[in-house]
N, C-alpha and C positions, 0 to 999 in steps of 0.2 A: 805182524798180523800175517796169518796164513789163510789162504782162500783155496778151496777145492771146487773146481767146476767140473760137473759130470756131463755137461753138454758139449757145445761146439766152440768154446773159447780157446783160441790158439795163442793169444798174446795180450798183454796189458801194458798200457802206458799210464803212469800215475804221477800226479803232482800234488804238492802240499806246500803251504807257506813255510813249514818247518823243514822242508827238504825230505826227499824220499827216494829209495831205490827199490827196484822190482827185479826179482830173479825167478826163473822157472825151475821147479824141481822135477818136472816131467809128470806125465799121467794126469794133467789137469791141476796140479798144485802150483801155486804162485806164492812167493814170500815177499811181503812189503816191509821194508825197514826204514825207520826214520833216521836222519843224520844227527838229530839232537833228541835227547830223551825228554819225555813229558813228565812233569811233576805230578804228584798225587792230586787228583781232582781236575787236572787240565785235560783238554780235548784238542783234537786236530781235525780239520776238514780235509778230506782226500778226494780229489777228482780223478776218475778213472775213465779211460777210453779203451774199448775192447776191440781186438781183431778176432773174427769168428767166421765160421762157415754155418749158414743157416741161422736159426734163432736160438735164444737162450743166453743171457748174460748175467744171470743171478747165481751166486755161488750156492752149492749144496751144503757147504760147511765153512765156518769161519771161526778162527781162534786167535786170541791175543795173549801172548806169553803162556800158551798152553791152556787158556780158559776160553770157553765158548763165548762168542760175541754175536751181536745182532746187527744185521745190515738194514739201515733205515731208508 
């Protein structure tokens, strides 16, 4: 999953039951990778904690494997 934050997010800590890593690509882009693949039709719950200056922690863009996704 790739998330683009156009606001004040400076860092993300994420956790998931299936394991997760987060890397920063700079300029507001963060990449979240699972340590185990999800099968077709499976889902995962990801909890995120943001470090930011000011307000705004909703991503302006979200993609999973290059396809647009929705943040609920």
